[in-house]
DRENNURO-675391 format. One record per residue (C-alpha): residue number from 1; y, z negated, x negated; residue in one letter. Coordinates in Angstrom, 2 decimals. Each point is the difference from the previous one (the first is absolute). Example, Ala and Ser with C-alpha at 12.3 -4.5 7.8 and 13.67 -1.06 7.14 Angstrom:
   k       Y       Z       X r
   1   -4.50   -7.80  -12.30 A
   2    3.44    0.66   -1.37 S
% end
This chain:
   k       Y       Z       X r
   1   -0.12    0.00    0.12 X
   2    3.75    0.75   -1.29 X
   3    1.68   -3.41   -0.43 X
   4    2.72    1.33    1.90 X
   5   -2.05    0.60    3.02 X
   6   -0.98   -3.63    0.46 X
   7   -1.41   -1.47    3.24 X
   8    2.37   -1.12    2.34 X
   9   -1.61   -3.33    1.29 X
  10    1.65   -3.23   -1.14 X
  11   -0.98   -1.63   -3.50 X
  12   -1.10   -3.52    1.03 X
  13   -3.42    1.32    1.77 X
  14   -1.16    1.23   -3.21 X
  15    1.07   -2.98   -1.64 X
  16   -1.87   -2.11    2.29 X
  17   -3.06    2.36   -0.10 X
  18   -0.33   -0.40   -3.86 X
  19    0.40   -3.73    0.31 X
  20   -2.63   -0.37    2.79 X
  21   -2.33    2.09   -1.69 X
  22    0.12   -2.19   -3.08 X
  23   -0.30   -2.94    2.11 X
  24   -3.01    1.16    2.00 X
  25   -1.77    1.19   -3.40 X
  26    0.82   -3.52   -1.66 X
  27   -1.54   -1.87    3.12 X
  28   -3.02    2.28    0.00 X
  29   -0.58   -0.77   -3.67 X
  30    0.64   -3.68    0.45 X
  31   -2.86    0.04    2.55 X
  32   -2.39    1.70   -2.05 X
  33    0.89   -2.12   -3.00 X
  34   -0.90   -3.09    2.21 X
  35   -3.71    1.57    0.23 X
  36    0.03    1.35   -3.65 X
  37    2.02   -2.07   -2.27 X
  38    3.06   -1.89    1.38 X
  39    1.71    0.68   -3.59 X
  40    0.02    3.60    0.41 X
  41    2.19   -0.04    3.04 X
  42    2.86    2.61   -1.12 X
  43    2.93   -2.33    0.01 X
  44   -1.95   -2.92   -1.62 X
  45   -1.46    2.28   -2.76 X
  46    3.36    1.63   -0.80 X
  47    1.60   -3.59   -0.04 X
  48   -2.57   -1.45   -2.35 X
  49    0.38    3.17   -2.25 X
  50    3.67   -1.12    0.27 X
  51   -0.70   -3.62   -0.87 X
  52   -1.75    0.95   -3.30 X
  53    2.85    2.18   -1.14 X
  54    2.70   -2.36    0.72 X
  55    1.46   -1.41   -3.36 X
  56   -0.51   -3.78   -0.35 X
  57    4.03   -0.84    0.33 X
  58   -0.13    1.92    3.53 X
  59   -3.20   -2.02    1.19 X
  60    1.83   -3.27   -0.90 X
  61    3.05    0.94    1.77 X
  62   -2.00    1.05    3.05 X
  63   -2.05   -3.50   -0.10 X
  64    3.49   -1.79   -0.75 X
  65    1.89    1.89    2.61 X
  66   -2.35    0.56    2.91 X
  67   -2.55   -2.78   -0.67 X
  68   -3.24    0.41    1.79 X
  69    1.53    2.85    2.12 X
  70    0.06    2.26   -3.08 X
  71   -3.35    1.63    1.44 X
  72    1.30    1.05    3.61 X
  73    3.26    0.99   -1.46 X
  74   -1.94    2.22   -2.41 X
  75   -2.15    1.38    2.68 X
  76    3.03    0.68    2.20 X
  77    1.88    1.39   -2.96 X
  78   -2.85    2.69   -0.48 X
  79   -0.44    0.54    3.62 X
  80    3.75    1.03    0.41 X
  81    0.11    2.23   -2.69 X
  82   -3.17    1.75    1.20 X
  83    1.38    0.34    3.33 X
  84    3.45    1.45   -1.30 X
  85   -2.14    2.37   -2.06 X
  86   -1.85    1.12    3.04 X
  87    3.40    0.17    2.03 X
  88    1.16    2.41   -2.49 X
  89   -3.55    2.15    0.30 X
  90    0.90    0.19    3.70 X
  91    3.38    1.28   -0.51 X
  92   -0.93    2.29   -2.70 X
  93   -2.97    1.42    2.98 X
  94    2.97    0.96    2.00 X
  95    0.44    3.14   -2.24 X
  96   -3.22   -0.07   -2.08 X
  97   -3.09   -1.35    1.81 X
  98   -2.32    0.30   -2.55 X
  99    1.99   -1.82   -2.86 X
 100    0.63   -2.97    2.70 X
 101   -4.24   -0.08    0.41 X
 102   -0.24    0.22   -3.89 X
 103    2.37   -2.93   -0.42 X
 104   -1.87   -2.25    2.28 X
 105   -3.27    1.21   -2.05 X
 106    1.73   -1.10   -3.14 X
 107    0.82   -3.59    1.36 X
 108   -3.76   -0.39    1.02 X
 109   -1.38    1.34   -3.56 X
 110    2.32   -2.50   -1.73 X
 111   -1.56   -2.70    2.27 X
 112   -3.39    1.04   -0.58 X
 113    0.56    0.21   -3.65 X
 114    1.43   -3.45    0.08 X
 115   -3.08   -1.21    1.53 X
 116   -2.55    1.60   -2.33 X
 117    1.91   -1.05   -3.13 X
 118   -0.42   -3.85    0.74 X
 119   -2.55   -1.54   -2.72 X
 120   -2.36   -1.03    2.76 X
 121    0.05    3.54    2.09 X
 122   -2.86    1.69    1.25 X
 123   -0.61    3.42    1.10 X
 124    0.51   -0.64    3.75 X
 125    3.59   -1.50   -0.73 X
 126    1.37    3.32    0.14 X
 127   -1.08    0.26    3.74 X
 128    3.06   -1.80    1.14 X
 129    2.33    2.46   -1.64 X
 130   -1.77    3.13    1.16 X
 131   -0.01   -1.23    3.72 X
 132    3.85   -0.85   -0.48 X
 133    0.72    3.50   -1.10 X
 134   -2.39    1.61    2.72 X
 135    1.52   -2.05    2.78 X
 136    3.85    0.41   -1.42 X
 137   -0.20    3.78   -0.13 X
 138   -1.80    0.35    3.33 X
 139    2.86   -2.60    1.73 X
 140    2.43    2.12   -1.56 X
 141   -1.05    3.43    1.48 X
 142   -0.42   -1.48    3.27 X
 143    3.31   -1.74    0.02 X
 144    1.70    3.15   -1.05 X
 145   -1.47    1.86    2.65 X
 146    1.45   -2.08    2.61 X
 147    3.51   -0.14   -1.26 X
 148    2.11    1.98    2.49 X
 149    1.85    3.10   -1.10 X
 150    3.27    1.26    1.50 X
 151   -1.12    2.74    2.45 X
 152    0.09    1.49    3.35 X
 153   -1.34   -1.86    2.92 X
 154   -1.35   -2.96   -2.07 X
 155   -2.34    1.60   -2.21 X
 156   -1.52   -1.67   -2.72 X
 157   -0.71    2.49   -3.04 X
 158   -2.29   -0.66   -2.92 X
 159    1.87   -1.17   -3.02 X
 160   -1.86    3.02   -1.78 X
 161    1.65    2.21    2.23 X
 162    2.61    1.40   -2.48 X
 163    1.43    2.51    2.27 X
 164    1.41   -2.54    2.58 X
 165    3.48    0.11    0.77 X
 166    2.20   -2.73    2.06 X
 167    0.80    1.14    3.39 X
 168    1.21   -3.39    1.29 X
 169   -1.22   -3.75    0.23 X
 170   -3.43   -1.02   -0.23 X
 171   -1.33   -1.24    3.42 X
 172   -0.61   -3.64    0.92 X
 173   -3.77    0.70    0.50 X
 174   -0.11    1.16   -3.81 X
 175    1.89   -2.90   -0.89 X
 176   -2.28   -2.38    1.89 X
 177   -3.18    1.44   -1.30 X
 178    1.25   -0.30   -3.47 X
 179    1.07   -3.69    0.67 X
 180   -3.46   -0.86    1.88 X
 181   -1.54    1.39   -3.17 X
 182    1.92   -1.89   -2.40 X
 183   -0.53   -3.37    2.10 X
 184   -3.86    0.81    0.02 X
 185   -0.17    0.52   -3.95 X
 186    2.05   -3.42   -0.26 X
 187   -2.36   -2.07    2.40 X
 188   -3.08    1.39   -1.46 X
 189    1.06   -0.40   -3.88 X
 190    0.93   -3.60    0.89 X
 191   -3.52   -0.78    1.89 X
 192   -1.90    1.67   -2.71 X
 193    1.88   -1.84   -2.78 X
 194   -0.29   -3.27    1.78 X
 195   -3.83    0.46    0.46 X
 196   -0.28    0.94   -3.65 X
 197    2.07   -3.19   -0.81 X
 198   -2.00   -2.12    2.31 X
 199   -3.45    1.32   -1.46 X
 200    1.45   -1.20   -3.66 X
 201    1.23   -3.38    1.54 X
 202   -3.41   -0.80    1.56 X
 203   -1.94    0.82   -3.12 X
 204   -2.55   -2.52   -0.98 X
 205    1.73   -3.52   -0.03 X
 206   -1.33   -3.25   -1.27 X
 207    0.12   -1.76    3.30 X
 208   -3.69    0.14    0.48 X
 209   -0.86   -1.52   -3.33 X
 210   -0.94   -3.75   -0.31 X
 211    0.55   -1.44   -3.38 X
 212   -2.65   -2.42   -1.51 X
 213    1.05   -3.24   -0.79 X
 214    1.20   -0.67   -3.80 X
 215   -2.46   -1.58   -2.12 X
 216    3.29   -1.97   -1.38 X
 217    2.02   -0.64    2.83 X
 218    3.54   -1.45   -0.58 X
 219    1.55   -2.60    1.94 X
 220    2.29    0.98    2.83 X
 221    3.65    0.97   -1.84 X
 222    2.48   -2.70    0.20 X
 223    2.38    0.22    2.73 X
 224    3.27    1.74   -1.47 X
 225    3.75   -1.67    0.76 X
 226    1.16    3.15    2.04 X
 227   -0.21   -2.10    3.13 X
 228    2.60   -2.19   -1.58 X
 229    2.32    2.31   -1.55 X
 230    1.08    2.52    2.31 X
 231   -0.02    3.67   -1.20 X
 232   -2.48   -0.96   -3.03 X
 233   -2.78    2.65   -0.66 X
 234   -3.23   -1.07    1.46 X
 235   -2.48   -1.49   -3.00 X
 236   -2.90    2.28    1.17 X
 237    1.06    3.34    1.08 X
 238   -1.49    1.44    2.97 X
 239   -2.25    3.06   -0.58 X
 240    2.66    2.06    2.32 X
 241    2.90   -1.05   -1.88 X
 242   -1.30    0.59   -3.34 X
 243    1.86    2.77   -2.26 X
 244   -1.45    3.30   -0.44 X
 245    0.95    2.02   -2.88 X
 246   -2.07    3.00   -1.25 X
 247    0.01    3.81    0.01 X
 248   -2.26    0.66    2.92 X
 249    1.76    1.75    2.83 X
 250   -2.98   -0.44    1.98 X
 251   -2.29   -2.82    0.00 X
 252   -3.22    1.11   -1.67 X
 253   -3.05    0.02    2.70 X
 254   -2.87   -1.80   -1.48 X
 255   -3.44   -0.88    1.93 X
 256   -1.52   -3.20   -1.90 X
 257   -3.47    1.15    0.80 X
 258    0.31    2.79   -2.35 X
 259    2.27   -1.60   -2.39 X
 260   -1.23   -0.14   -3.61 X
 261    1.82   -1.61   -3.04 X
 262   -1.09    1.68   -3.40 X
 263    0.34   -1.97   -3.20 X
 264   -0.13    2.19   -3.04 X
 265    1.72    1.31   -3.22 X
 266   -0.40   -2.06   -3.13 X
 267   -2.79   -2.18    1.43 X
 268   -3.80   -0.61   -0.85 X
 269   -1.22    0.03    3.26 X
 270    2.26    1.95    2.56 X
 271   -0.87   -0.63    3.76 X
 272    1.07    0.25    3.60 X
 273    0.62   -2.45    2.75 X
 274    0.21    0.44    3.75 X
 275    1.97   -2.17    2.41 X
 276   -3.32   -1.58    0.99 X
 277   -0.48   -0.84   -3.43 X
 278    3.10   -1.86   -0.33 X
 279   -0.31   -1.88    3.15 X
 280   -3.40   -1.33   -1.25 X
 281    1.72   -1.40   -3.09 X
 282    1.37   -3.49   -0.66 X
 283    3.81    0.39    1.25 X
 284    2.78   -2.03   -0.94 X
 285    3.36   -0.78    1.39 X
 286    3.27    0.09   -2.08 X
 287    3.35   -0.60    1.11 X
 288    2.04    2.54   -1.71 X
 289    3.53    1.20    0.31 X
 290    0.49    3.67   -0.58 X
 291    3.16    1.63   -1.13 X
 292    1.28    3.68   -0.46 X
 293    1.47    1.12   -3.10 X
 294    2.71    1.90    2.20 X
 295    0.99   -3.41    1.27 X
 296    3.76   -0.41   -0.84 X
 297    1.62   -3.32   -0.88 X
 298    0.08   -1.91    3.40 X
 299   -2.25    2.76    1.67 X
 300   -2.86   -0.37    2.43 X
 301   -2.99    1.98   -1.26 X
 302   -1.97   -2.99   -0.70 X
 303   -2.44   -2.09    2.12 X
 304   -2.56   -2.79   -0.19 X
 305   -3.50    0.23    1.79 X
 306   -3.35   -1.49   -0.52 X
 307   -2.38    2.91   -1.59 X
 308   -3.76   -0.16    0.49 X
 309   -2.12    2.07   -2.59 X
 310   -2.29    0.11   -2.76 X
 311    1.17   -0.87   -3.59 X
 312    0.45    3.41   -2.01 X
 313   -0.85   -1.59   -2.99 X
 314   -3.56   -0.50    1.33 X
 315   -0.47    3.55    0.75 X
 316    1.52    1.30   -3.38 X
 317   -2.33   -2.57   -1.91 X
 318   -3.13    1.53    2.02 X
 319    1.16    3.62   -1.28 X
 320    0.63   -1.45   -3.64 X
 321    3.58    1.26   -0.94 X
 322    0.05    1.56   -3.58 X
 323    2.02   -1.97   -2.59 X
 324    2.07    3.24   -0.38 X
 325    1.34    0.39    3.60 X
 326    3.42   -1.52    0.65 X
 327    0.65    0.79    3.23 X
 328   -1.79    0.46    3.64 X
 329    1.01    3.13    1.82 X
 330   -0.30   -0.49    3.61 X
 331    0.29    2.58    2.37 X
 332    0.55    0.40    3.80 X
 333   -1.50    2.23    2.53 X
 334    3.08    1.89   -0.08 X
 335    0.28    0.66   -3.43 X
 336    2.43   -2.56   -1.37 X
 337   -0.94   -1.59   -3.30 X
 338    1.04   -3.50   -1.33 X
 339   -0.39   -1.50   -3.34 X
 340   -0.83   -3.39   -0.55 X
 341   -0.70   -1.90   -3.26 X
 342   -3.41   -0.87   -0.70 X
 343    0.81   -3.66   -0.66 X
 344    1.79   -0.46    3.27 X
 345   -3.02    1.02    2.06 X
 346   -2.56   -2.25   -2.19 X
 347    2.05   -3.20   -0.77 X
 348    0.13   -3.03    1.84 X
 349    2.71    1.19    2.73 X
 350   -2.94    1.39    1.95 X
 351    1.22    3.40    1.12 X
 352   -1.63    1.12    3.37 X
 353   -1.46    2.86    1.85 X
 354    1.44   -1.21    2.94 X
 355   -1.70    0.67    3.59 X
 356    2.11   -2.72    2.13 X
 357    3.47   -1.03    0.40 X
 358    1.08   -3.24    1.68 X
 359   -3.32   -0.26    1.73 X
 360   -0.15    3.67    1.44 X
 361   -1.85    3.09   -1.55 X
 362    2.43    1.50   -2.31 X
 363    2.48    2.21    2.23 X
 364    0.09    3.80   -0.38 X
 365    3.52    0.12   -1.24 X
 366   -0.63   -2.68   -2.73 X
 367   -3.35    1.64   -1.46 X
 368   -2.77   -0.23    2.16 X
 369   -3.09    0.12   -0.40 X
 370    0.64   -1.18   -3.90 X
 371    2.93   -0.49   -2.35 X
 372    0.64   -1.65   -3.04 X
 373    2.20   -3.12   -0.39 X
 374    0.85   -1.46   -3.46 X
 375    1.98   -3.12    0.00 X
 376    3.23    0.18   -2.04 X
 377    0.19    3.74   -0.44 X
 378    2.34    2.26    1.85 X
 379   -1.86    2.15    2.59 X
 380    0.71    3.33   -1.66 X
 381   -2.36   -1.40   -3.12 X
 382   -2.40   -2.35    1.92 X
 383   -0.16    0.72    3.72 X
 384   -1.63    3.20    1.06 X
 385   -0.53    0.61    3.59 X
 386   -2.99    2.04    1.61 X
 387   -1.90   -0.38   -3.24 X
 388   -2.85    2.32   -0.75 X
 389   -0.59   -0.44   -3.95 X
 390    0.43   -2.20   -2.81 X
 391   -0.03    1.90   -3.74 X
 392   -0.12   -1.79   -2.92 X
 393    2.18    2.02   -2.67 X
 394    2.79   -0.34   -2.22 X
 395    3.88    0.79    0.66 X
 396   -0.02    2.70   -2.94 X
 397   -2.76    1.63    2.02 X
 398    1.16    0.03    3.56 X
 399    3.36   -0.63    1.46 X
 400    0.42   -1.40    3.59 X
 401    2.45    1.51    2.60 X
 402    2.95   -2.55   -0.79 X
 403   -0.62    0.42   -3.69 X
 404    0.57    3.41    0.07 X
 405    3.17   -0.55    1.60 X
 406    1.15   -2.31   -3.07 X
 407   -0.44   -3.35    1.74 X
 408   -1.27   -2.66   -2.28 X
 409   -3.90   -0.80   -0.41 X
 410    0.84   -3.82   -0.33 X
 411    0.77   -0.93    3.50 X
 412    0.19   -3.64   -0.07 X
 413    1.90   -1.57    3.07 X
 414    3.53   -1.16   -1.19 X
 415    1.46   -3.53    1.12 X
 416    2.34    0.51    2.77 X
 417    1.49   -2.07    2.83 X
 418    1.42    0.98    3.20 X
 419    2.57   -1.56    2.72 X
 420   -1.34    0.51    3.23 X
 421    2.62   -2.12    1.75 X
 422    3.21    0.42    0.65 X
 423    0.18    3.72   -0.37 X
 424    2.72    1.45   -1.85 X
 425    3.21    0.31    1.60 X
 426   -1.06   -2.63    2.44 X
 427    2.56   -2.18    1.71 X
 428   -0.81   -3.79   -0.38 X
 429    1.61   -3.32    1.41 X
 430    1.48   -2.53   -2.60 X
 431   -2.51   -2.99   -0.68 X
 432   -3.68   -0.09   -0.05 X
 433   -1.74    3.31   -0.39 X
 434   -3.36    1.08   -1.28 X
 435   -0.73    2.64   -2.65 X
 436   -3.61    1.36   -0.40 X
 437   -2.32    2.52   -1.26 X
 438   -3.03    0.80   -2.15 X
 439   -0.57    0.07   -3.63 X
 440   -3.12    1.44   -1.79 X
 441   -1.44    0.39   -3.50 X
 442   -3.80    0.94    0.19 X
 443   -2.18   -1.21   -2.36 X
 444    2.64   -2.64   -1.23 X
 445    1.05   -1.84    2.98 X
 446    3.29   -1.29    1.19 X
 447    1.19   -3.20   -1.82 X
 448    3.70   -0.23    1.63 X
 449    2.50    2.19    1.89 X
 450    3.63   -0.66   -0.56 X
 451    2.93    0.87    2.11 X
 452    3.79    0.36   -1.22 X
 453    3.04   -0.12    2.34 X
 454    2.70    2.52   -1.76 X
 455    0.31   -0.91   -3.60 X
 456   -0.93   -3.66    0.75 X
 457   -3.12   -1.60   -1.76 X
 458   -3.58    0.80    0.67 X
 459   -1.63   -2.31    2.59 X
 460   -3.52   -0.38    0.88 X
 461   -1.56    1.05    3.02 X
 462   -2.93   -1.57    1.84 X
 463   -3.19    1.93   -0.25 X
 464   -2.56    0.60    2.99 X
 465   -3.86   -0.19   -0.34 X
 466   -1.66    1.25   -3.06 X
 467   -3.13    2.18    0.89 X
 468   -0.74    1.28   -3.68 X
 469    1.59    1.38   -3.01 X
 470   -0.38    3.58    1.61 X
 471    1.60   -0.75    3.15 X
 472    3.63   -0.21    0.44 X
 473    1.91   -3.24    1.07 X
 474    2.51   -0.59    2.63 X
 475    2.79   -1.99   -0.73 X
 476    3.48   -1.63    1.74 X
 477    3.16   -1.59   -0.95 X
 478    2.39   -2.01    1.91 X
 479    3.78    1.02   -0.59 X
 480    2.98   -1.91    1.02 X
 481    2.01    3.17    0.56 X
 482    3.77    0.09   -0.01 X
 483    2.31    2.60    1.54 X
 484    0.82    3.15   -2.18 X
 485   -1.90    2.87   -1.11 X
 486   -2.98   -0.86   -2.41 X
 487   -2.81    1.60   -2.21 X
 488   -3.34   -1.38    0.20 X
 489   -2.53    0.86   -2.78 X
 490   -3.65   -1.06   -0.58 X
 491   -2.38    0.19   -2.91 X
 492   -3.37   -1.38   -0.60 X
 493   -2.08   -1.53   -3.07 X
 494   -3.72    0.58   -0.43 X
 495   -2.37   -2.66   -1.14 X
 496    0.20    1.02   -3.47 X
 497    3.76   -0.72   -0.17 X
 498    1.15    3.46   -0.14 X
 499    3.39    0.37    2.31 X
 500    0.27    2.92    2.07 X
 501    2.12    2.79   -1.87 X
 502    3.62    0.66    1.00 X
 503   -0.04    3.26   -1.41 X
 504   -0.05    2.79    2.43 X
 505   -2.45    2.70   -0.07 X
 506   -1.13    2.69    2.60 X
 507   -3.88    0.14    1.25 X
 508   -0.44    2.83   -2.49 X
 509   -2.08   -0.28   -2.08 X
 510   -1.74   -3.31    0.18 X
 511    1.98   -1.91    2.85 X
 512    3.24   -1.42    1.16 X
 513    1.77   -3.11   -1.79 X
 514    3.02   -1.98    0.44 X
 515    1.41   -2.92    2.19 X
 516    0.70    0.69    3.46 X
 517    3.61   -0.89    1.20 X
 518    1.32    0.29    3.57 X
 519    3.52   -0.59    1.55 X
 520    0.45   -2.23    3.16 X
 521    2.78   -1.38    1.89 X
 522    0.58   -3.42    0.84 X
 523    2.63   -0.71    2.82 X
% end
């Protein structure tokens, strides 16, 4: 067609057609992915590749700025870019239908490539992308045919009729046909996508698993002081409130009945374990506070829980780790790799292969059916979720996901303290006020917490109950506040006598440091 002889129908139906074609194709691909492999869903597959390709500073900015909303924001961003591209494809179809269809094919091809390039991808993971392309192109052709052209007697002409000429306005019947078609595609795409999401969400869950009693049960966790100090973080973090930071855009779907753990590498006797094998072993309980290395000073990516599991040390002793190995490379079912020092998994801290959390089977979002929990280490070096293998090797021979991105390998949790109440910029009444929060120094324990008001002297806070050196401590300080603007600063000292450093450092590459200071107003 000559560019000067373009169709006379308005542009917006073409843009809408492209957008809905992509939406319908992606919904169909998402449904097929739910049946094949949820990680191969078009938007999720592309999003995962974006995560892997994103520079570390950008990732840290995203976690710092958006917190646990980083994944929805990423998925939304990928979807928006995709829909804009699809709308442009629809507009181009106004004059060049074949080019528009090819652009939809390109979108689907990118999704298929992203899915098949995953480290854990199988041959069937390309299917959702193919379905996306077929459905997308089919919907685009259908919707373009429904677009009313300006013509006599309400005639609706094919978009491939390049000799059409305008003789008047498109009829209401023609517009109605397009709107009904577009509405049908919208409703259908929403229904198909929702059904696919339901299949993914309803995937094998741990609710029907009865955990055995531990061979070494702990006494009930002592009551915290959160009921006495309003606004204080709970001593034990409920599973639903426990932080989740990982790279998985979709929670892996794992069947405990078919799950296996492989222990191999530089060992004398490699072997495999099933979930049933773990349930038959002597299980122990440990109260452990976990912390993400991305946690900023005063941040909330930390939580305390009672974990049930098998000591990793016993399994590694059974395998016989050779003297040359200095790391255990753990791998999750979605291909994530984490490196943990052999010493941290074989010393008396009792790192666990955890199957239970706060008296319940491990939640899916926290690693069901089995995860690694290493006291005293940040999650990026000691807390692999959805675990499938432990490989004894060396840091020189193999690099884990975060090591390749220049994060440290010595991920010991640093001493930190946090003010939970009052909140920064709060307005308080003069007189008696309570300042409260938590402090942690896993593996060393907390000796004391101190508060400083403005540039005054450090004053000792009252500590809450002490579960063990791997668990955080609550604290509070009664403050006789005077009118005006004040700054409250907190610091902690561990049981070795080391004082939390004042020096500010960002989380990258081995954890944030510095004292938390908040401003408050007193009237």
